[in-house]
C-alpha positions as CSV (number, residue, x, y, z in Angstrom):
1,M,173.4,145.4,-5.3
2,S,170.4,146.7,-7.2
3,S,167.3,147.7,-5.3
4,H,165.3,144.9,-6.9
5,R,167.8,142.2,-6.0
6,R,167.9,143.6,-2.4
7,Q,164.1,143.3,-2.2
8,V,164.3,139.7,-3.5
9,F,167.1,138.9,-1.0
10,Y,165.1,140.4,1.9
11,A,161.9,138.7,0.9
12,G,163.8,135.4,0.6
13,A,165.4,135.8,4.0
14,C,162.1,136.7,5.6
15,G,160.5,133.6,3.9
16,L,163.2,131.4,5.3
17,V,162.8,132.8,8.8
18,L,159.0,132.4,8.5
19,G,159.3,128.9,7.2
20,A,161.7,127.9,10.0
21,T,159.4,129.5,12.6
22,L,156.4,127.7,11.3
23,S,158.2,124.4,11.3
24,L,159.8,124.8,14.7
25,S,156.5,125.9,16.3
26,G,154.7,122.8,15.2
27,L,152.3,124.6,12.8
28,T,153.2,122.2,10.0
29,D,152.0,119.1,11.8
30,F,148.4,118.0,10.9
31,G,147.8,116.6,14.4
32,E,148.8,119.9,16.0
33,I,146.6,121.9,13.7
34,H,143.7,119.5,14.4
35,R,144.1,120.1,18.1
36,L,144.3,123.8,17.5
37,F,140.9,123.9,15.7
38,L,139.4,121.8,18.6
39,L,140.9,124.4,21.0
40,D,142.7,121.4,22.6
41,N,146.2,122.9,22.2
42,L,146.6,126.1,24.1
43,R,150.2,126.5,23.0
44,L,149.3,126.9,19.3
45,V,146.4,129.2,20.2
46,L,148.9,131.4,22.0
47,V,151.3,131.2,19.0
48,F,148.4,132.4,16.8
49,A,147.5,135.2,19.2
50,G,151.2,136.3,19.2
51,A,151.3,136.2,15.4
52,I,148.2,138.3,15.2
53,G,149.5,140.8,17.7
54,L,152.9,141.0,16.0
55,S,151.1,141.6,12.6
56,M,148.9,144.3,14.2
57,L,152.0,146.0,15.5
58,G,153.8,145.7,12.2
59,F,150.8,147.3,10.3
60,F,150.6,150.0,13.0
61,V,154.3,150.9,12.5
62,L,154.0,150.7,8.7
63,G,150.8,152.7,8.7
64,H,152.7,155.6,10.3
65,R,155.5,155.5,7.8
66,H,153.6,154.6,4.6
67,S,150.0,154.9,3.4
68,I,148.4,151.4,3.6
69,V,145.5,151.0,1.2
70,R,142.5,149.4,2.9
71,K,141.0,146.4,1.1
72,P,137.2,146.6,0.5
73,F,134.8,144.2,2.2
74,T,133.0,142.5,-0.7
75,N,130.2,139.9,-1.0
76,G,132.9,137.2,-1.3
77,T,134.8,138.0,1.9
78,I,132.8,135.8,4.3
79,P,132.3,132.8,1.9
80,G,135.9,133.0,0.9
81,S,137.1,133.1,4.5
82,M,134.9,130.1,5.3
83,L,136.2,128.2,2.4
84,F,139.8,129.0,3.3
85,G,139.2,127.9,6.9
86,A,137.5,124.7,5.8
87,G,140.3,123.8,3.5
88,W,142.8,124.6,6.2
89,A,141.0,122.4,8.7
90,L,140.7,119.5,6.2
91,T,144.3,119.6,5.0
92,G,146.1,121.1,8.0
93,A,147.7,123.7,5.8
94,C,147.2,127.2,4.6
95,P,149.2,128.1,1.5
96,A,152.3,129.3,3.4
97,I,152.3,126.2,5.6
98,A,151.8,123.9,2.6
99,L,155.1,125.3,1.1
100,V,156.9,124.8,4.4
101,Q,155.5,121.2,4.5
102,L,156.8,120.6,1.0
103,G,160.2,122.0,2.1
104,E,160.1,119.5,5.1
105,G,159.7,116.7,2.6
106,K,156.0,115.9,3.3
107,V,155.2,114.8,-0.3
108,I,151.5,114.3,0.4
109,V,151.2,118.1,0.6
110,L,151.4,118.1,-3.2
111,V,147.7,117.2,-3.1
112,T,147.0,120.3,-1.0
113,I,149.1,122.5,-3.3
114,L,147.3,121.1,-6.4
115,G,144.0,121.9,-4.6
116,I,145.1,125.5,-3.9
117,L,146.1,126.0,-7.5
118,A,142.9,124.4,-8.8
119,G,140.8,126.6,-6.6
120,V,142.6,129.8,-7.7
121,W,142.3,128.7,-11.3
122,L,138.5,128.0,-11.0
123,Y,138.0,131.3,-9.2
124,R,139.8,133.3,-11.8
125,R,137.9,131.5,-14.6
126,G,134.3,132.0,-13.6
127,L,133.3,132.8,-10.1
128,P,133.6,136.6,-10.2
129,R,131.4,136.8,-13.3
130,N,128.8,134.1,-12.2
131,L,128.4,135.2,-8.6
132,Q,128.9,139.0,-9.1
133,I,131.8,139.0,-6.7
134,D,134.5,141.7,-6.9
135,P,137.7,139.8,-7.5
136,G,139.8,142.4,-5.8
137,I,143.5,141.9,-6.4
138,C,142.9,138.3,-7.5
139,G,141.3,139.6,-10.8
140,E,144.4,141.6,-11.8
141,D,146.6,140.3,-14.5
């Protein structure tokens, strides 16, 4: 098997494991996400804390084996983060969860996915020029 096919296979397998984990943990249920943002559901808060800790450990391990390029903090980091959080709170889905919800057969998530695509399209069409924001990797073609 070629190296590219192996990478695609591993990425697909990791995606399936991530999707199953998100689905089984309840992170694809709007009610659960709503309770998470109200700090009403300690279970999901702990799931998030565990995910952050595991990610930190992964970056720590990868950082010792490979050079990880640090992303710059730009003028758009805080507003972009706030917009991402607001969209997530309103729809109950970040981009990864939206795809898992679609895989679960929740057809209404197509509205969220169209919103994600429209936001990316609008951003790439004008915001970096009009707001003097560094587009980072989003501006690469």
